[in-house]
C-alpha positions as CSV (number, residue, x, y, z in Angstrom):
1,X,77.2,93.3,302.8
2,X,77.8,91.7,306.1
3,X,74.8,89.7,307.4
4,X,74.2,88.2,310.9
5,X,71.6,85.4,310.3
6,X,70.2,84.1,313.5
7,X,68.0,81.0,313.6
8,X,66.8,78.7,316.3
9,X,67.6,75.5,314.5
10,X,70.0,75.2,311.5
11,X,69.4,71.8,309.8
12,X,70.0,71.2,306.1
13,X,68.2,67.8,306.2
14,X,64.8,69.1,307.3
15,X,64.9,72.9,307.0
16,X,67.1,73.2,303.9
17,X,64.7,75.6,302.2
18,X,65.5,78.3,304.8
19,X,69.2,77.2,305.1
20,X,69.4,78.1,301.5
21,X,69.1,81.8,302.3
22,X,72.5,82.2,304.1
23,X,74.1,79.7,301.6
24,X,72.7,81.7,298.6
25,X,73.8,85.0,300.0
26,X,77.3,83.8,300.7
27,X,77.5,82.4,297.1
28,X,76.7,86.0,295.9
29,X,79.7,87.4,297.7
30,X,78.0,88.6,300.9
31,X,79.7,87.9,304.2
32,X,77.3,85.8,306.3
33,X,77.6,84.7,309.9
34,X,75.0,82.2,311.1
35,X,74.1,82.2,314.9
36,X,72.2,79.1,315.9
37,X,71.9,77.3,319.3
38,X,71.4,74.0,317.6
39,X,72.5,72.6,314.3
40,X,71.6,69.4,312.5
41,X,73.4,67.5,309.8
42,X,72.6,66.1,306.4
43,X,73.1,62.3,306.6
44,X,73.9,62.1,303.0
45,X,77.2,63.9,303.6
46,X,80.2,62.5,305.3
47,X,80.7,65.5,307.5
48,X,78.4,68.3,308.6
49,X,81.3,70.7,308.0
50,X,80.9,70.0,304.3
51,X,77.6,71.8,304.4
52,X,78.2,74.5,307.0
53,X,81.7,75.7,306.3
54,X,81.7,77.5,303.0
55,X,83.4,80.5,301.6
56,X,82.0,83.7,303.1
57,X,79.8,81.6,305.5
58,X,80.6,80.7,309.1
59,X,78.3,79.1,311.8
60,X,78.4,79.9,315.5
61,X,76.5,77.4,317.6
62,X,78.5,76.6,320.8
63,X,77.3,78.9,323.6
64,X,78.9,79.0,327.0
65,X,75.7,78.6,329.0
66,X,72.2,77.2,328.3
67,X,68.9,78.0,330.0
68,X,65.4,76.8,329.5
69,X,62.9,78.8,327.5
70,X,59.1,78.6,328.0
71,X,58.5,78.9,324.2
72,X,60.9,76.4,322.7
73,X,62.1,72.9,322.9
74,X,65.7,74.1,322.5
75,X,67.8,75.6,325.2
76,X,68.4,79.4,325.1
77,X,72.2,79.5,324.7
78,X,74.2,82.5,325.8
79,X,77.1,83.6,323.7
80,X,80.1,85.9,324.2
81,X,79.2,89.5,323.1
82,X,78.9,89.9,319.4
83,X,80.1,93.1,317.7
84,X,76.7,93.8,316.2
85,X,77.9,97.2,315.0
86,X,80.1,95.4,312.4
87,X,77.0,93.9,310.6
88,X,75.0,95.7,308.0
89,X,71.9,93.5,308.4
90,X,70.6,91.4,311.3
91,X,68.1,88.8,310.2
92,X,66.4,86.5,312.8
93,X,64.8,83.5,311.1
94,X,62.1,82.8,313.7
95,X,61.4,79.2,312.8
96,X,59.4,78.7,316.0
97,X,57.1,81.5,316.9
98,X,58.2,82.9,320.3
99,X,61.7,81.9,319.5
100,X,64.6,82.9,321.7
101,X,66.5,84.4,318.9
102,X,64.7,87.7,318.1
103,X,64.4,88.6,321.8
104,X,68.0,87.7,322.4
105,X,69.1,90.2,319.7
106,X,66.4,92.8,320.1
107,X,67.8,94.9,322.9
108,X,71.3,94.6,321.6
109,X,70.3,95.8,318.2
110,X,68.5,98.7,319.7
111,X,71.5,99.8,321.6
112,X,73.8,99.8,318.6
113,X,71.3,101.5,316.4
114,X,70.8,98.5,314.1
115,X,67.5,97.2,312.6
116,X,66.4,93.6,313.0
117,X,64.4,91.6,310.4
118,X,62.3,88.7,311.7
119,X,61.1,85.8,309.5
120,X,57.8,84.3,310.4
121,X,56.8,80.7,309.5
122,X,53.1,80.1,309.0
123,X,53.0,76.6,310.3
124,X,49.8,74.9,311.4
125,X,51.6,73.2,314.3
126,X,53.3,76.4,315.4
127,X,50.1,78.5,315.3
128,X,48.3,75.9,317.4
129,X,51.0,75.4,320.0
130,X,51.7,79.0,320.8
131,X,48.3,80.6,320.2
132,X,47.8,81.7,323.8
133,X,51.1,83.5,323.8
134,X,50.8,85.2,320.5
135,X,49.4,88.6,321.6
136,X,52.2,89.0,324.2
137,X,54.8,87.9,321.7
138,X,53.6,90.4,319.1
139,X,54.0,93.2,321.6
140,X,57.6,92.2,322.1
141,X,58.0,92.0,318.4
142,X,56.7,95.5,317.9
143,X,59.2,96.7,320.5
144,X,62.3,95.1,319.0
145,X,61.6,94.2,315.3
146,X,61.9,96.8,312.6
147,X,60.8,94.6,309.6
148,X,59.0,91.3,309.2
149,X,59.5,88.7,306.5
150,X,56.8,86.1,305.7
151,X,56.4,83.7,302.9
152,X,52.7,84.2,302.0
153,X,49.7,86.4,302.2
154,X,48.4,84.2,305.0
155,X,51.4,85.3,307.1
156,X,50.9,88.9,306.1
157,X,47.3,88.9,307.3
158,X,48.3,87.3,310.5
159,X,50.9,90.0,311.3
160,X,48.4,92.7,310.3
161,X,45.8,91.3,312.7
162,X,48.3,91.9,315.6
163,X,48.7,95.5,314.7
164,X,52.0,95.2,312.7
165,X,52.1,98.0,310.1
166,X,51.9,97.0,306.5
167,X,55.0,99.1,305.8
168,X,57.0,96.7,308.0
169,X,56.0,93.5,306.2
170,X,57.8,91.9,303.3
171,X,56.1,88.9,301.6
172,X,58.8,86.8,300.0
173,X,57.9,83.3,299.0
174,X,59.7,80.1,299.9
175,X,62.3,79.0,297.4
176,X,62.9,75.9,295.3
177,X,65.8,74.9,293.1
178,X,63.6,75.1,290.0
179,X,66.1,74.3,287.3
180,X,67.2,71.0,288.9
181,X,63.7,69.6,288.4
182,X,63.3,70.3,284.7
183,X,64.7,67.0,283.6
184,X,62.2,64.9,285.6
185,X,60.4,62.4,283.2
186,X,56.8,62.7,282.4
187,X,53.9,60.3,282.9
188,X,54.2,56.5,282.8
189,X,54.8,55.1,279.3
190,X,52.9,51.8,279.8
191,X,49.5,53.5,280.2
192,X,49.5,52.8,284.0
193,X,49.1,55.5,286.6
194,X,51.3,55.7,289.7
195,X,50.3,57.6,292.8
196,X,53.3,58.5,294.8
197,X,54.3,59.9,298.2
198,X,57.8,60.7,299.5
199,X,58.6,61.9,303.0
200,X,59.1,60.6,306.5
201,X,56.7,57.8,307.5
202,X,55.4,59.5,310.6
203,X,51.9,60.4,311.8
204,X,52.4,64.1,310.9
205,X,52.5,63.2,307.2
206,X,49.0,61.6,307.4
207,X,49.4,58.4,305.4
208,X,47.0,56.6,307.7
209,X,44.3,59.1,306.6
210,X,44.3,57.7,303.1
211,X,44.7,53.9,303.6
212,X,41.0,53.3,302.6
213,X,41.3,55.7,299.6
214,X,44.4,53.9,298.2
215,X,42.9,50.4,298.7
216,X,39.7,51.5,297.0
217,X,41.6,53.0,294.0
218,X,43.8,49.9,293.6
219,X,40.7,47.6,293.7
220,X,38.7,49.7,291.2
221,X,41.4,50.3,288.6
222,X,43.9,47.6,287.8
223,X,46.2,50.2,286.0
224,X,46.7,52.1,289.3
225,X,49.9,51.6,291.2
226,X,51.0,53.2,294.6
227,X,54.6,54.0,295.3
228,X,55.9,55.2,298.7
229,X,59.4,56.4,299.7
230,X,61.0,57.8,302.7
231,X,62.7,56.9,306.0
232,X,61.0,55.4,309.0
233,X,62.3,57.0,312.2
234,X,62.9,54.4,314.9
235,X,60.3,55.8,317.3
236,X,57.6,55.4,314.6
237,X,58.4,51.8,313.5
238,X,55.0,50.5,314.8
239,X,53.1,53.3,313.1
240,X,54.8,52.5,309.8
241,X,54.2,48.7,310.2
242,X,50.5,49.3,310.7
243,X,50.4,51.3,307.5
244,X,52.4,48.9,305.4
245,X,50.4,45.9,306.7
246,X,47.4,47.2,304.9
247,X,49.2,46.5,301.6
248,X,51.1,43.4,302.4
249,X,49.5,41.3,299.7
250,X,49.1,44.0,297.1
251,X,51.4,43.5,294.1
252,X,50.9,47.1,292.8
253,X,52.1,48.7,296.0
254,X,55.8,49.5,296.3
255,X,57.9,50.9,299.2
256,X,61.4,52.1,298.3
257,X,62.7,53.3,301.7
258,X,65.0,56.3,301.8
259,X,65.8,57.9,298.4
260,X,68.9,60.0,298.0
261,X,67.6,61.9,295.0
262,X,63.9,62.8,295.0
263,X,64.0,63.5,291.3
264,X,64.5,59.8,290.5
265,X,61.4,59.0,292.5
266,X,59.4,61.7,290.9
267,X,60.3,60.4,287.4
268,X,58.4,57.2,288.3
269,X,55.1,58.7,289.4
270,X,52.2,60.5,287.8
271,X,50.3,62.0,290.7
272,X,51.7,63.2,294.1
273,X,49.7,62.5,297.2
274,X,50.4,64.7,300.3
275,X,47.9,64.0,303.1
276,X,50.0,65.8,305.7
277,X,48.4,67.0,309.0
278,X,50.8,69.9,309.6
279,X,53.7,71.6,307.8
280,X,56.2,74.4,308.4
281,X,57.9,75.2,305.1
282,X,56.5,72.3,302.9
283,X,59.5,72.1,300.5
284,X,58.6,68.8,298.9
285,X,55.3,69.9,297.3
286,X,57.1,72.8,295.7
287,X,59.7,70.4,294.3
288,X,56.9,68.1,293.0
289,X,55.3,71.1,291.3
290,X,58.7,72.2,289.8
291,X,58.9,68.7,288.3
292,X,55.5,69.2,286.6
293,X,53.5,66.7,288.6
294,X,49.9,67.3,289.7
295,X,49.4,67.2,293.4
296,X,46.6,66.3,295.8
297,X,47.4,67.7,299.2
298,X,45.8,68.6,302.5
299,X,44.0,72.0,302.7
300,X,46.3,73.5,305.3
301,X,48.8,76.4,305.3
302,X,51.3,77.0,303.7
303,X,50.0,74.6,301.0
304,X,46.9,76.8,300.4
305,X,49.2,79.7,299.4
306,X,50.8,78.1,296.3
307,X,48.5,75.3,295.2
308,X,45.7,76.8,293.2
309,X,42.6,74.6,293.6
310,X,41.7,72.9,290.4
311,X,44.5,74.5,288.4
312,X,48.0,73.5,289.8
313,X,46.6,70.9,292.1
314,X,43.8,69.8,294.4
315,X,43.4,70.6,298.1
316,X,41.4,68.1,300.1
317,X,40.2,67.8,303.7
318,X,38.1,64.6,303.9
319,X,38.8,61.0,302.8
320,X,36.0,61.4,300.3
321,X,37.7,64.5,298.7
322,X,41.1,62.7,298.5
323,X,39.4,59.8,296.7
324,X,37.4,62.0,294.3
325,X,40.4,64.1,293.2
326,X,42.8,61.1,292.9
327,X,40.2,59.2,290.9
328,X,39.7,62.2,288.6
329,X,43.4,62.5,287.9
330,X,43.8,58.7,287.4
331,X,41.1,58.6,284.8
332,X,42.1,61.7,282.8
333,X,45.6,61.8,281.2
334,X,45.0,65.3,279.7
335,X,44.0,66.7,283.1
336,X,47.2,65.3,284.7
337,X,49.4,66.8,282.0
338,X,47.7,70.2,282.0
339,X,47.6,70.4,285.8
340,X,51.3,69.4,285.9
341,X,52.2,72.1,283.5
342,X,50.3,74.7,285.6
343,X,52.0,73.4,288.7
344,X,55.4,73.9,287.0
345,X,54.6,77.4,286.0
346,X,53.5,78.2,289.5
347,X,56.7,76.8,291.1
348,X,58.8,78.9,288.7
349,X,57.9,81.9,290.7
350,X,59.7,80.3,293.7
351,X,63.0,79.8,291.9
352,X,65.8,80.6,294.4
353,X,67.5,83.3,292.3
354,X,64.2,85.3,292.3
355,X,63.8,84.8,296.0
356,X,67.3,85.9,296.8
357,X,66.8,89.0,294.7
358,X,63.9,89.9,297.0
359,X,65.9,89.1,300.1
360,X,68.7,91.4,299.0
361,X,66.2,94.2,298.2
362,X,64.7,93.8,301.7
363,X,68.2,94.0,303.3
364,X,69.1,97.1,301.2
365,X,65.9,98.9,302.2
366,X,66.8,98.4,305.9
367,X,70.4,99.6,305.3
368,X,69.0,102.7,303.6
């Protein structure tokens, strides 16, 4: 089938989980055109074209005119007319609620008799930033959008609360390359326990929230180690310095910087700590779970939709809760192993082939 996949921001470095949809569809033989006003690049590759230009996949991102939007940090780019009647499916990946993309395509699709599918992201930051516009935007959605795609029951209930009919909503989970994480090594062989974090060292990820927790665990248990990895964006250098200064004299604290393959890092840890303040797609926790590691994470969406409290991980809100759950896992090897196994089983439901099967079924239903 021929698919027009419109997204406000197409970036394999930070939004690679949703970038996988057009990539996966093209690898299955579908003809995919990506329309995006702004594209990013994966710094691990020599050229962005190595990622974007693939067989059956093309990216259009250079509009001829840009205007400001009240709902987005990106410019609304105008493009030459697209022959929408040539596409079987039009999918707007609305990464930012109130995005330009669905509204840009809405009227055009109505005119040519095509249906439009809109993907909603249940991000804590997005919900907070556009809450006052939500009712108005949902009215526009109901006028233009024929089907909604969301990644969780949280998203489904949100759409239902705005009067979107249940028959229009498809709940399809986020994906993970499950098979590539099956060779990640198990727990530390020397009897020690390593608590790990990988991600950008920025306030959003919440490492400053658990400084006291980590220092207390290191002081109480000499077999505990802490390992942190991830890049420090230039604008957050002072934030990162303040965090690392807390562990300047701690021999059992390690910072590895940017890691090119997260699987190598996960092989060295026993427990994953994720005290994030806000997330959009939360790809890393799913990868950690696929690797069979227990996780202690913030009680926020979308994490609450695939971390089962006390079974595949722990969800915490306060410093005391983070400490209690981490200490419990540090002290109990069997709990770490059983929780890691449950996490791996839960992540298997998010394997990309299964997700793409559901995406194709959604497309076929719209075509029919």
